[in-house]
All heavy atoms as TSV, in Angstrom:
chain	resi	resn	atom	element	x	y	z
A	1	MET	N	N	-1.274	-4.287	-20.666
A	1	MET	CA	C	-2.650	-3.890	-20.837
A	1	MET	C	C	-2.706	-2.741	-21.851
A	1	MET	O	O	-1.948	-1.786	-21.752
A	1	MET	CB	C	-3.206	-3.420	-19.482
A	1	MET	CG	C	-4.541	-2.735	-19.565
A	1	MET	SD	S	-5.122	-2.047	-17.991
A	1	MET	CE	C	-5.491	-3.519	-17.086
A	2	ARG	N	N	-3.575	-2.869	-22.793
A	2	ARG	CA	C	-3.769	-1.799	-23.784
A	2	ARG	C	C	-4.531	-0.651	-23.143
A	2	ARG	O	O	-5.337	-0.838	-22.229
A	2	ARG	CB	C	-4.550	-2.324	-24.969
A	2	ARG	CG	C	-3.769	-3.318	-25.774
A	2	ARG	CD	C	-4.567	-3.745	-26.967
A	2	ARG	NE	N	-3.748	-4.626	-27.778
A	2	ARG	CZ	C	-4.182	-5.270	-28.817
A	2	ARG	NH1	N	-5.444	-5.152	-29.191
A	2	ARG	NH2	N	-3.376	-6.049	-29.507
A	3	LEU	N	N	-4.289	0.540	-23.667
A	3	LEU	CA	C	-4.986	1.712	-23.143
A	3	LEU	C	C	-6.496	1.598	-23.304
A	3	LEU	O	O	-7.252	2.058	-22.449
A	3	LEU	CB	C	-4.481	2.984	-23.820
A	3	LEU	CG	C	-3.180	3.545	-23.263
A	3	LEU	CD1	C	-2.719	4.735	-24.095
A	3	LEU	CD2	C	-3.322	3.942	-21.815
A	4	THR	N	N	-6.939	0.959	-24.382
A	4	THR	CA	C	-8.388	0.806	-24.575
A	4	THR	C	C	-8.996	-0.035	-23.449
A	4	THR	O	O	-10.087	0.272	-22.970
A	4	THR	CB	C	-8.709	0.172	-25.940
A	4	THR	OG1	O	-7.983	-1.051	-26.085
A	4	THR	CG2	C	-8.374	1.115	-27.075
A	5	VAL	N	N	-8.287	-1.070	-23.032
A	5	VAL	CA	C	-8.770	-1.912	-21.928
A	5	VAL	C	C	-8.737	-1.114	-20.624
A	5	VAL	O	O	-9.672	-1.175	-19.820
A	5	VAL	CB	C	-7.924	-3.202	-21.827
A	5	VAL	CG1	C	-8.281	-3.992	-20.584
A	5	VAL	CG2	C	-8.085	-4.048	-23.075
A	6	PHE	N	N	-7.670	-0.357	-20.420
A	6	PHE	CA	C	-7.552	0.473	-19.230
A	6	PHE	C	C	-8.744	1.422	-19.118
A	6	PHE	O	O	-9.403	1.491	-18.082
A	6	PHE	CB	C	-6.242	1.268	-19.263
A	6	PHE	CG	C	-6.139	2.279	-18.163
A	6	PHE	CD1	C	-5.719	1.892	-16.905
A	6	PHE	CD2	C	-6.474	3.604	-18.378
A	6	PHE	CE1	C	-5.640	2.815	-15.873
A	6	PHE	CE2	C	-6.396	4.535	-17.366
A	6	PHE	CZ	C	-5.979	4.137	-16.105
A	7	TRP	N	N	-9.023	2.154	-20.192
A	7	TRP	CA	C	-10.120	3.126	-20.155
A	7	TRP	C	C	-11.478	2.440	-20.037
A	7	TRP	O	O	-12.402	2.977	-19.414
A	7	TRP	CB	C	-10.066	4.064	-21.360
A	7	TRP	CG	C	-8.916	5.008	-21.223
A	7	TRP	CD1	C	-7.808	5.067	-22.008
A	7	TRP	CD2	C	-8.745	6.008	-20.215
A	7	TRP	NE1	N	-6.952	6.053	-21.558
A	7	TRP	CE2	C	-7.504	6.644	-20.448
A	7	TRP	CE3	C	-9.498	6.433	-19.130
A	7	TRP	CZ2	C	-7.015	7.671	-19.644
A	7	TRP	CZ3	C	-9.025	7.454	-18.327
A	7	TRP	CH2	C	-7.798	8.061	-18.590
A	8	GLN	N	N	-11.619	1.259	-20.592
A	8	GLN	CA	C	-12.853	0.497	-20.444
A	8	GLN	C	C	-13.067	0.133	-18.970
A	8	GLN	O	O	-14.160	0.286	-18.437
A	8	GLN	CB	C	-12.806	-0.767	-21.300
A	8	GLN	CG	C	-14.031	-1.640	-21.178
A	8	GLN	CD	C	-13.917	-2.914	-21.998
A	8	GLN	OE1	O	-12.841	-3.267	-22.492
A	8	GLN	NE2	N	-15.017	-3.597	-22.141
A	9	ARG	N	N	-12.002	-0.323	-18.315
A	9	ARG	CA	C	-12.117	-0.681	-16.898
A	9	ARG	C	C	-12.400	0.545	-16.040
A	9	ARG	O	O	-13.179	0.470	-15.084
A	9	ARG	CB	C	-10.846	-1.382	-16.430
A	9	ARG	CG	C	-10.715	-2.766	-17.003
A	9	ARG	CD	C	-9.512	-3.469	-16.459
A	9	ARG	NE	N	-9.376	-4.791	-17.065
A	9	ARG	CZ	C	-8.453	-5.660	-16.716
A	9	ARG	NH1	N	-7.567	-5.358	-15.778
A	9	ARG	NH2	N	-8.386	-6.835	-17.305
A	10	MET	N	N	-11.770	1.660	-16.375
A	10	MET	CA	C	-12.027	2.901	-15.636
A	10	MET	C	C	-13.504	3.274	-15.763
A	10	MET	O	O	-14.157	3.606	-14.768
A	10	MET	CB	C	-11.145	4.028	-16.172
A	10	MET	CG	C	-9.679	3.920	-15.810
A	10	MET	SD	S	-9.310	4.368	-14.106
A	10	MET	CE	C	-9.590	6.138	-14.141
A	11	ALA	N	N	-14.038	3.207	-16.984
A	11	ALA	CA	C	-15.439	3.561	-17.226
A	11	ALA	C	C	-16.390	2.588	-16.529
A	11	ALA	O	O	-17.417	3.003	-15.985
A	11	ALA	CB	C	-15.731	3.603	-18.726
A	12	GLU	N	N	-16.039	1.313	-16.511
A	12	GLU	CA	C	-16.883	0.323	-15.853
A	12	GLU	C	C	-16.933	0.550	-14.349
A	12	GLU	O	O	-17.973	0.369	-13.721
A	12	GLU	CB	C	-16.390	-1.094	-16.152
A	12	GLU	CG	C	-16.653	-1.547	-17.566
A	12	GLU	CD	C	-15.962	-2.858	-17.916
A	12	GLU	OE1	O	-15.216	-3.405	-17.066
A	12	GLU	OE2	O	-16.153	-3.323	-19.048
A	13	HIS	N	N	-15.809	0.944	-13.771
A	13	HIS	CA	C	-15.774	1.130	-12.320
A	13	HIS	C	C	-16.344	2.480	-11.888
A	13	HIS	O	O	-17.145	2.556	-10.960
A	13	HIS	CB	C	-14.356	0.975	-11.773
A	13	HIS	CG	C	-14.300	1.125	-10.283
A	13	HIS	ND1	N	-14.823	0.179	-9.434
A	13	HIS	CD2	C	-13.844	2.128	-9.501
A	13	HIS	CE1	C	-14.676	0.594	-8.182
A	13	HIS	NE2	N	-14.084	1.774	-8.197
A	14	PHE	N	N	-15.931	3.551	-12.543
A	14	PHE	CA	C	-16.301	4.896	-12.116
A	14	PHE	C	C	-17.494	5.487	-12.864
A	14	PHE	O	O	-18.045	6.492	-12.433
A	14	PHE	CB	C	-15.120	5.855	-12.296
A	14	PHE	CG	C	-13.949	5.549	-11.407
A	14	PHE	CD1	C	-12.800	4.990	-11.918
A	14	PHE	CD2	C	-13.996	5.834	-10.053
A	14	PHE	CE1	C	-11.713	4.711	-11.100
A	14	PHE	CE2	C	-12.918	5.567	-9.223
A	14	PHE	CZ	C	-11.783	4.995	-9.752
A	15	GLY	N	N	-17.848	4.876	-13.990
A	15	GLY	CA	C	-18.838	5.473	-14.877
A	15	GLY	C	C	-18.103	6.307	-15.909
A	15	GLY	O	O	-17.044	6.867	-15.616
A	16	PRO	N	N	-18.628	6.391	-17.126
A	16	PRO	CA	C	-17.904	7.057	-18.214
A	16	PRO	C	C	-17.554	8.516	-17.927
A	16	PRO	O	O	-16.439	8.951	-18.200
A	16	PRO	CB	C	-18.844	6.961	-19.405
A	16	PRO	CG	C	-19.894	5.985	-19.042
A	16	PRO	CD	C	-19.897	5.838	-17.551
A	17	GLY	N	N	-18.466	9.268	-17.353
A	17	GLY	CA	C	-18.194	10.682	-17.094
A	17	GLY	C	C	-17.200	10.897	-15.977
A	17	GLY	O	O	-16.268	11.688	-16.095
A	18	TYR	N	N	-17.376	10.171	-14.869
A	18	TYR	CA	C	-16.491	10.376	-13.730
A	18	TYR	C	C	-15.105	9.803	-13.966
A	18	TYR	O	O	-14.120	10.317	-13.413
A	18	TYR	CB	C	-17.096	9.806	-12.446
A	18	TYR	CG	C	-16.257	10.128	-11.235
A	18	TYR	CD1	C	-16.063	11.450	-10.835
A	18	TYR	CD2	C	-15.629	9.126	-10.509
A	18	TYR	CE1	C	-15.275	11.759	-9.740
A	18	TYR	CE2	C	-14.840	9.427	-9.415
A	18	TYR	CZ	C	-14.671	10.743	-9.029
A	18	TYR	OH	O	-13.883	11.042	-7.947
A	19	ALA	N	N	-14.978	8.778	-14.786
A	19	ALA	CA	C	-13.656	8.197	-15.071
A	19	ALA	C	C	-12.718	9.267	-15.632
A	19	ALA	O	O	-11.551	9.355	-15.233
A	19	ALA	CB	C	-13.775	7.026	-16.040
A	20	ASP	N	N	-13.224	10.083	-16.548
A	20	ASP	CA	C	-12.412	11.157	-17.126
A	20	ASP	C	C	-12.038	12.197	-16.081
A	20	ASP	O	O	-10.898	12.652	-16.013
A	20	ASP	CB	C	-13.153	11.836	-18.279
A	20	ASP	CG	C	-13.322	10.929	-19.483
A	20	ASP	OD1	O	-12.503	10.007	-19.653
A	20	ASP	OD2	O	-14.272	11.141	-20.245
A	21	THR	N	N	-13.001	12.578	-15.256
A	21	THR	CA	C	-12.749	13.561	-14.207
A	21	THR	C	C	-11.739	13.033	-13.200
A	21	THR	O	O	-10.793	13.729	-12.815
A	21	THR	CB	C	-14.062	13.928	-13.487
A	21	THR	OG1	O	-14.971	14.454	-14.449
A	21	THR	CG2	C	-13.841	14.939	-12.383
A	22	PHE	N	N	-11.930	11.799	-12.774
A	22	PHE	CA	C	-11.008	11.176	-11.827
A	22	PHE	C	C	-9.596	11.142	-12.402
A	22	PHE	O	O	-8.631	11.500	-11.734
A	22	PHE	CB	C	-11.483	9.755	-11.497
A	22	PHE	CG	C	-10.556	9.022	-10.571
A	22	PHE	CD1	C	-10.675	9.173	-9.198
A	22	PHE	CD2	C	-9.562	8.190	-11.075
A	22	PHE	CE1	C	-9.808	8.495	-8.344
A	22	PHE	CE2	C	-8.693	7.520	-10.230
A	22	PHE	CZ	C	-8.822	7.672	-8.855
A	23	ALA	N	N	-9.468	10.695	-13.635
A	23	ALA	CA	C	-8.152	10.576	-14.272
A	23	ALA	C	C	-7.463	11.928	-14.419
A	23	ALA	O	O	-6.239	12.013	-14.347
A	23	ALA	CB	C	-8.294	9.919	-15.639
A	24	ARG	N	N	-8.226	12.967	-14.580
A	24	ARG	CA	C	-7.675	14.300	-14.770
A	24	ARG	C	C	-7.351	15.003	-13.457
A	24	ARG	O	O	-6.374	15.740	-13.362
A	24	ARG	CB	C	-8.669	15.145	-15.568
A	24	ARG	CG	C	-8.190	16.541	-15.902
A	24	ARG	CD	C	-9.238	17.382	-16.618
A	24	ARG	NE	N	-10.422	17.564	-15.780
A	24	ARG	CZ	C	-11.655	17.167	-16.105
A	24	ARG	NH1	N	-11.886	16.581	-17.249
A	24	ARG	NH2	N	-12.670	17.372	-15.295
A	25	ASP	N	N	-8.160	14.748	-12.407
A	25	ASP	CA	C	-8.087	15.575	-11.207
A	25	ASP	C	C	-7.547	14.902	-9.943
A	25	ASP	O	O	-7.085	15.594	-9.043
A	25	ASP	CB	C	-9.473	16.134	-10.873
A	25	ASP	CG	C	-10.002	17.058	-11.950
A	25	ASP	OD1	O	-9.193	17.640	-12.699
A	25	ASP	OD2	O	-11.244	17.197	-12.047
A	26	HIS	N	N	-7.638	13.598	-9.832
A	26	HIS	CA	C	-7.276	12.918	-8.583
A	26	HIS	C	C	-5.778	12.605	-8.546
A	26	HIS	O	O	-5.286	11.750	-9.281
A	26	HIS	CB	C	-8.087	11.631	-8.432
A	26	HIS	CG	C	-7.982	11.013	-7.079
A	26	HIS	ND1	N	-8.795	11.389	-6.044
A	26	HIS	CD2	C	-7.136	10.082	-6.588
A	26	HIS	CE1	C	-8.457	10.694	-4.967
A	26	HIS	NE2	N	-7.459	9.893	-5.285
A	27	VAL	N	N	-5.057	13.292	-7.681
A	27	VAL	CA	C	-3.614	13.089	-7.525
A	27	VAL	C	C	-3.392	11.965	-6.522
A	27	VAL	O	O	-3.986	11.955	-5.442
A	27	VAL	CB	C	-2.928	14.388	-7.039
A	27	VAL	CG1	C	-1.458	14.154	-6.774
A	27	VAL	CG2	C	-3.127	15.502	-8.052
A	28	MET	N	N	-2.526	11.017	-6.898
A	28	MET	CA	C	-2.243	9.874	-6.025
A	28	MET	C	C	-0.751	9.801	-5.722
A	28	MET	O	O	0.083	9.837	-6.639
A	28	MET	CB	C	-2.708	8.574	-6.687
A	28	MET	CG	C	-4.221	8.475	-6.791
A	28	MET	SD	S	-4.780	6.974	-7.592
A	28	MET	CE	C	-4.809	7.553	-9.292
A	29	SER	N	N	-0.442	9.668	-4.438
A	29	SER	CA	C	0.965	9.584	-4.047
A	29	SER	C	C	1.626	8.330	-4.627
A	29	SER	O	O	2.813	8.353	-4.946
A	29	SER	CB	C	1.108	9.613	-2.526
A	29	SER	OG	O	0.421	8.535	-1.938
A	30	ASP	N	N	0.845	7.257	-4.801
A	30	ASP	CA	C	1.400	6.013	-5.357
A	30	ASP	C	C	1.779	6.153	-6.834
A	30	ASP	O	O	2.461	5.289	-7.385
A	30	ASP	CB	C	0.422	4.852	-5.189
A	30	ASP	CG	C	0.259	4.424	-3.736
A	30	ASP	OD1	O	0.950	4.987	-2.859
A	30	ASP	OD2	O	-0.566	3.542	-3.468
A	31	LEU	N	N	1.346	7.224	-7.448
A	31	LEU	CA	C	1.742	7.528	-8.828
A	31	LEU	C	C	2.792	8.638	-8.837
A	31	LEU	O	O	2.979	9.319	-9.845
A	31	LEU	CB	C	0.531	7.944	-9.670
A	31	LEU	CG	C	-0.512	6.873	-9.952
A	31	LEU	CD1	C	-1.690	7.466	-10.723
A	31	LEU	CD2	C	0.091	5.712	-10.724
A	32	GLY	N	N	3.449	8.825	-7.711
A	32	GLY	CA	C	4.484	9.853	-7.631
A	32	GLY	C	C	3.913	11.256	-7.575
A	32	GLY	O	O	4.525	12.201	-8.070
A	33	GLY	N	N	2.712	11.387	-6.978
A	33	GLY	CA	C	2.070	12.689	-6.898
A	33	GLY	C	C	1.486	13.134	-8.220
A	33	GLY	O	O	1.366	14.327	-8.491
A	34	ARG	N	N	1.108	12.168	-9.039
A	34	ARG	CA	C	0.540	12.454	-10.355
A	34	ARG	C	C	-0.915	12.012	-10.411
A	34	ARG	O	O	-1.363	11.190	-9.637
A	34	ARG	CB	C	1.298	11.693	-11.442
A	34	ARG	CG	C	2.725	12.082	-11.629
A	34	ARG	CD	C	3.356	11.177	-12.692
A	34	ARG	NE	N	4.715	11.537	-12.970
A	34	ARG	CZ	C	5.770	10.984	-12.370
A	34	ARG	NH1	N	5.598	10.045	-11.457
A	34	ARG	NH2	N	6.992	11.369	-12.687
A	35	THR	N	N	-1.607	12.531	-11.397
A	35	THR	CA	C	-2.932	12.024	-11.735
A	35	THR	C	C	-2.740	10.821	-12.669
A	35	THR	O	O	-1.626	10.565	-13.148
A	35	THR	CB	C	-3.769	13.086	-12.456
A	35	THR	OG1	O	-3.152	13.376	-13.717
A	35	THR	CG2	C	-3.916	14.358	-11.631
A	36	VAL	N	N	-3.819	10.128	-12.945
A	36	VAL	CA	C	-3.768	9.023	-13.909
A	36	VAL	C	C	-3.257	9.529	-15.255
A	36	VAL	O	O	-2.347	8.932	-15.853
A	36	VAL	CB	C	-5.160	8.368	-14.059
A	36	VAL	CG1	C	-5.226	7.469	-15.282
A	36	VAL	CG2	C	-5.521	7.586	-12.802
A	37	ASN	N	N	-3.834	10.620	-15.735
A	37	ASN	CA	C	-3.415	11.147	-17.035
A	37	ASN	C	C	-1.939	11.530	-17.047
A	37	ASN	O	O	-1.236	11.242	-18.018
A	37	ASN	CB	C	-4.272	12.359	-17.416
A	37	ASN	CG	C	-5.678	11.983	-17.818
A	37	ASN	OD1	O	-5.978	10.833	-18.093
A	37	ASN	ND2	N	-6.557	12.955	-17.830
A	38	GLN	N	N	-1.477	12.166	-15.986
A	38	GLN	CA	C	-0.075	12.564	-15.921
A	38	GLN	C	C	0.840	11.347	-15.889
A	38	GLN	O	O	1.896	11.344	-16.525
A	38	GLN	CB	C	0.176	13.440	-14.693
A	38	GLN	CG	C	-0.450	14.806	-14.791
A	38	GLN	CD	C	-0.417	15.559	-13.469
A	38	GLN	OE1	O	-0.363	14.958	-12.390
A	38	GLN	NE2	N	-0.471	16.875	-13.563
A	39	ALA	N	N	0.451	10.317	-15.152
A	39	ALA	CA	C	1.266	9.101	-15.084
A	39	ALA	C	C	1.344	8.425	-16.452
A	39	ALA	O	O	2.433	8.020	-16.887
A	39	ALA	CB	C	0.701	8.139	-14.042
A	40	LEU	N	N	0.220	8.326	-17.131
A	40	LEU	CA	C	0.230	7.722	-18.467
A	40	LEU	C	C	1.072	8.558	-19.431
A	40	LEU	O	O	1.855	8.010	-20.213
A	40	LEU	CB	C	-1.192	7.559	-18.994
A	40	LEU	CG	C	-2.057	6.534	-18.254
A	40	LEU	CD1	C	-3.506	6.632	-18.708
A	40	LEU	CD2	C	-1.518	5.121	-18.425
A	41	ASP	N	N	0.937	9.883	-19.354
A	41	ASP	CA	C	1.725	10.775	-20.215
A	41	ASP	C	C	3.219	10.685	-19.913
A	41	ASP	O	O	4.049	10.892	-20.800
A	41	ASP	CB	C	1.263	12.228	-20.076
A	41	ASP	CG	C	-0.096	12.487	-20.696
A	41	ASP	OD1	O	-0.573	11.630	-21.485
A	41	ASP	OD2	O	-0.693	13.536	-20.379
A	42	ALA	N	N	3.547	10.366	-18.662
A	42	ALA	CA	C	4.948	10.253	-18.256
A	42	ALA	C	C	5.560	8.903	-18.627
A	42	ALA	O	O	6.725	8.660	-18.374
A	42	ALA	CB	C	5.083	10.486	-16.752
A	43	GLY	N	N	4.719	8.017	-19.210
A	43	GLY	CA	C	5.245	6.738	-19.669
A	43	GLY	C	C	4.952	5.548	-18.772
A	43	GLY	O	O	5.445	4.451	-19.025
A	44	TRP	N	N	4.173	5.747	-17.730
A	44	TRP	CA	C	3.801	4.613	-16.890
A	44	TRP	C	C	2.997	3.619	-17.721
A	44	TRP	O	O	2.185	4.004	-18.563
A	44	TRP	CB	C	2.940	5.076	-15.732
A	44	TRP	CG	C	3.678	5.707	-14.593
A	44	TRP	CD1	C	4.509	6.792	-14.660
A	44	TRP	CD2	C	3.625	5.320	-13.233
A	44	TRP	NE1	N	4.951	7.096	-13.407
A	44	TRP	CE2	C	4.434	6.215	-12.508
A	44	TRP	CE3	C	2.961	4.324	-12.537
A	44	TRP	CZ2	C	4.598	6.114	-11.138
A	44	TRP	CZ3	C	3.121	4.230	-11.178
A	44	TRP	CH2	C	3.948	5.123	-10.483
A	45	ASP	N	N	3.194	2.355	-17.456
A	45	ASP	CA	C	2.426	1.303	-18.113
A	45	ASP	C	C	0.986	1.339	-17.587
A	45	ASP	O	O	0.759	1.502	-16.382
A	45	ASP	CB	C	3.068	-0.060	-17.819
A	45	ASP	CG	C	2.379	-1.178	-18.552
A	45	ASP	OD1	O	2.578	-1.274	-19.779
A	45	ASP	OD2	O	1.626	-1.937	-17.910
A	46	ALA	N	N	0.029	1.194	-18.492
A	46	ALA	CA	C	-1.385	1.257	-18.110
A	46	ALA	C	C	-1.724	0.214	-17.045
A	46	ALA	O	O	-2.516	0.477	-16.139
A	46	ALA	CB	C	-2.265	1.069	-19.339
A	47	LYS	N	N	-1.112	-0.952	-17.116
A	47	LYS	CA	C	-1.377	-2.003	-16.140
A	47	LYS	C	C	-0.928	-1.570	-14.743
A	47	LYS	O	O	-1.618	-1.812	-13.755
A	47	LYS	CB	C	-0.663	-3.291	-16.554
A	47	LYS	CG	C	-0.995	-4.490	-15.718
A	47	LYS	CD	C	-0.359	-5.734	-16.295
A	47	LYS	CE	C	-0.806	-6.979	-15.573
A	47	LYS	NZ	N	-0.218	-8.181	-16.179
A	48	ASP	N	N	0.216	-0.908	-14.657
A	48	ASP	CA	C	0.705	-0.423	-13.368
A	48	ASP	C	C	-0.183	0.687	-12.818
A	48	ASP	O	O	-0.460	0.730	-11.618
A	48	ASP	CB	C	2.146	0.069	-13.493
A	48	ASP	CG	C	3.121	-1.056	-13.823
A	48	ASP	OD1	O	2.849	-2.219	-13.452
A	48	ASP	OD2	O	4.145	-0.761	-14.455
A	49	VAL	N	N	-0.638	1.562	-13.697
A	49	VAL	CA	C	-1.543	2.633	-13.266
A	49	VAL	C	C	-2.846	2.022	-12.773
A	49	VAL	O	O	-3.376	2.418	-11.729
A	49	VAL	CB	C	-1.791	3.651	-14.402
A	49	VAL	CG1	C	-2.832	4.677	-13.987
A	49	VAL	CG2	C	-0.490	4.332	-14.807
A	50	TRP	N	N	-3.374	1.038	-13.481
A	50	TRP	CA	C	-4.612	0.392	-13.072
A	50	TRP	C	C	-4.452	-0.270	-11.698
A	50	TRP	O	O	-5.330	-0.187	-10.852
A	50	TRP	CB	C	-5.080	-0.627	-14.110
A	50	TRP	CG	C	-6.339	-1.336	-13.706
A	50	TRP	CD1	C	-6.497	-2.665	-13.458
A	50	TRP	CD2	C	-7.629	-0.750	-13.470
A	50	TRP	NE1	N	-7.792	-2.936	-13.091
A	50	TRP	CE2	C	-8.505	-1.777	-13.094
A	50	TRP	CE3	C	-8.113	0.550	-13.548
A	50	TRP	CZ2	C	-9.843	-1.543	-12.788
A	50	TRP	CZ3	C	-9.457	0.773	-13.241
A	50	TRP	CH2	C	-10.301	-0.268	-12.869
A	51	ARG	N	N	-3.314	-0.898	-11.462
A	51	ARG	CA	C	-3.067	-1.523	-10.156
A	51	ARG	C	C	-3.103	-0.486	-9.042
A	51	ARG	O	O	-3.642	-0.738	-7.966
A	51	ARG	CB	C	-1.726	-2.250	-10.162
A	51	ARG	CG	C	-1.746	-3.538	-10.928
A	51	ARG	CD	C	-0.403	-4.216	-10.908
A	51	ARG	NE	N	-0.444	-5.454	-11.668
A	51	ARG	CZ	C	0.591	-6.004	-12.250
A	51	ARG	NH1	N	1.781	-5.432	-12.173
A	51	ARG	NH2	N	0.460	-7.125	-12.919
A	52	VAL	N	N	-2.507	0.668	-9.280
A	52	VAL	CA	C	-2.529	1.741	-8.284
A	52	VAL	C	C	-3.964	2.206	-8.051
A	52	VAL	O	O	-4.397	2.357	-6.904
A	52	VAL	CB	C	-1.614	2.916	-8.701
A	52	VAL	CG1	C	-1.834	4.120	-7.794
A	52	VAL	CG2	C	-0.151	2.497	-8.696
A	53	VAL	N	N	-4.705	2.437	-9.113
A	53	VAL	CA	C	-6.099	2.858	-8.985
A	53	VAL	C	C	-6.876	1.829	-8.167
A	53	VAL	O	O	-7.629	2.188	-7.259
A	53	VAL	CB	C	-6.756	3.073	-10.369
A	53	VAL	CG1	C	-8.264	3.278	-10.241
A	53	VAL	CG2	C	-6.111	4.249	-11.095
A	54	CYS	N	N	-6.677	0.559	-8.458
A	54	CYS	CA	C	-7.379	-0.508	-7.734
A	54	CYS	C	C	-7.058	-0.482	-6.248
A	54	CYS	O	O	-7.946	-0.629	-5.409
A	54	CYS	CB	C	-7.013	-1.876	-8.319
A	54	CYS	SG	S	-7.719	-2.186	-9.938
A	55	THR	N	N	-5.791	-0.292	-5.928
A	55	THR	CA	C	-5.367	-0.270	-4.530
A	55	THR	C	C	-5.909	0.959	-3.806
A	55	THR	O	O	-6.509	0.849	-2.739
A	55	THR	CB	C	-3.834	-0.298	-4.441
A	55	THR	OG1	O	-3.354	-1.495	-5.055
A	55	THR	CG2	C	-3.358	-0.234	-3.010
A	56	VAL	N	N	-5.715	2.124	-4.401
A	56	VAL	CA	C	-6.101	3.380	-3.759
A	56	VAL	C	C	-7.610	3.492	-3.610
A	56	VAL	O	O	-8.117	3.961	-2.583
A	56	VAL	CB	C	-5.527	4.579	-4.548
A	56	VAL	CG1	C	-6.092	5.899	-4.057
A	56	VAL	CG2	C	-4.001	4.588	-4.474
A	57	MET	N	N	-8.335	3.057	-4.619
A	57	MET	CA	C	-9.790	3.219	-4.622
A	57	MET	C	C	-10.554	1.956	-4.200
A	57	MET	O	O	-11.769	1.891	-4.328
A	57	MET	CB	C	-10.258	3.674	-6.010
A	57	MET	CG	C	-9.645	4.999	-6.451
A	57	MET	SD	S	-9.850	6.353	-5.267
A	57	MET	CE	C	-11.612	6.581	-5.349
A	58	ASN	N	N	-9.830	0.955	-3.709
A	58	ASN	CA	C	-10.452	-0.292	-3.228
A	58	ASN	C	C	-11.381	-0.909	-4.263
A	58	ASN	O	O	-12.523	-1.263	-3.955
A	58	ASN	CB	C	-11.199	-0.048	-1.918
A	58	ASN	CG	C	-10.283	0.393	-0.811
A	58	ASN	OD1	O	-9.201	-0.161	-0.637
A	58	ASN	ND2	N	-10.689	1.405	-0.073
A	59	VAL	N	N	-10.886	-1.029	-5.479
A	59	VAL	CA	C	-11.668	-1.678	-6.544
A	59	VAL	C	C	-11.822	-3.155	-6.182
A	59	VAL	O	O	-10.841	-3.814	-5.835
A	59	VAL	CB	C	-10.949	-1.517	-7.908
A	59	VAL	CG1	C	-11.678	-2.291	-8.998
A	59	VAL	CG2	C	-10.841	-0.041	-8.284
A	60	PRO	N	N	-13.037	-3.681	-6.233
A	60	PRO	CA	C	-13.260	-5.090	-5.895
A	60	PRO	C	C	-12.438	-6.034	-6.773
A	60	PRO	O	O	-12.173	-5.743	-7.936
A	60	PRO	CB	C	-14.753	-5.304	-6.151
A	60	PRO	CG	C	-15.351	-3.940	-6.185
A	60	PRO	CD	C	-14.272	-3.011	-6.622
A	61	GLY	N	N	-12.045	-7.147	-6.190
A	61	GLY	CA	C	-11.203	-8.117	-6.869
A	61	GLY	C	C	-11.725	-8.580	-8.210
A	61	GLY	O	O	-10.956	-8.774	-9.157
A	62	GLU	N	N	-13.031	-8.709	-8.346
A	62	GLU	CA	C	-13.589	-9.183	-9.624
A	62	GLU	C	C	-13.481	-8.148	-10.732
A	62	GLU	O	O	-13.658	-8.468	-11.895
A	62	GLU	CB	C	-15.045	-9.629	-9.458
A	62	GLU	CG	C	-16.013	-8.553	-9.057
A	62	GLU	CD	C	-16.150	-8.362	-7.539
A	62	GLU	OE1	O	-15.399	-8.995	-6.784
A	62	GLU	OE2	O	-17.007	-7.562	-7.130
A	63	ARG	N	N	-13.176	-6.904	-10.389
A	63	ARG	CA	C	-13.010	-5.862	-11.407
A	63	ARG	C	C	-11.551	-5.560	-11.707
A	63	ARG	O	O	-11.263	-4.706	-12.535
A	63	ARG	CB	C	-13.685	-4.569	-10.945
A	63	ARG	CG	C	-15.174	-4.668	-10.945
A	63	ARG	CD	C	-15.757	-3.320	-10.783
A	63	ARG	NE	N	-17.195	-3.391	-10.875
A	63	ARG	CZ	C	-17.963	-2.362	-11.079
A	63	ARG	NH1	N	-17.450	-1.178	-11.199
A	63	ARG	NH2	N	-19.259	-2.506	-11.157
A	64	ARG	N	N	-10.668	-6.213	-11.012
A	64	ARG	CA	C	-9.241	-5.913	-11.184
A	64	ARG	C	C	-8.708	-6.587	-12.383
A	64	ARG	O	O	-8.461	-7.061	-13.120
A	64	ARG	CB	C	-8.440	-6.323	-9.954
A	64	ARG	CG	C	-8.770	-5.434	-8.792
A	64	ARG	CD	C	-7.968	-5.772	-7.581
A	64	ARG	NE	N	-8.367	-4.872	-6.512
A	64	ARG	CZ	C	-7.567	-4.407	-5.605
A	64	ARG	NH1	N	-6.326	-4.763	-5.590
A	64	ARG	NH2	N	-7.999	-3.613	-4.674
């Protein structure tokens, strides 16, 4: 998954403003105690990060 697609999905689910806040501030144990931004900066694949976000935040199947 390209980062542009990842950020588009984040914005579609959370809204453009909150997607940035969520990615910066929400620490998830499934990302090794990292935020979305930290996981991406650490080299995690965007698709894997998106899967974690979907699981943790109960993103509906049609948005996954």
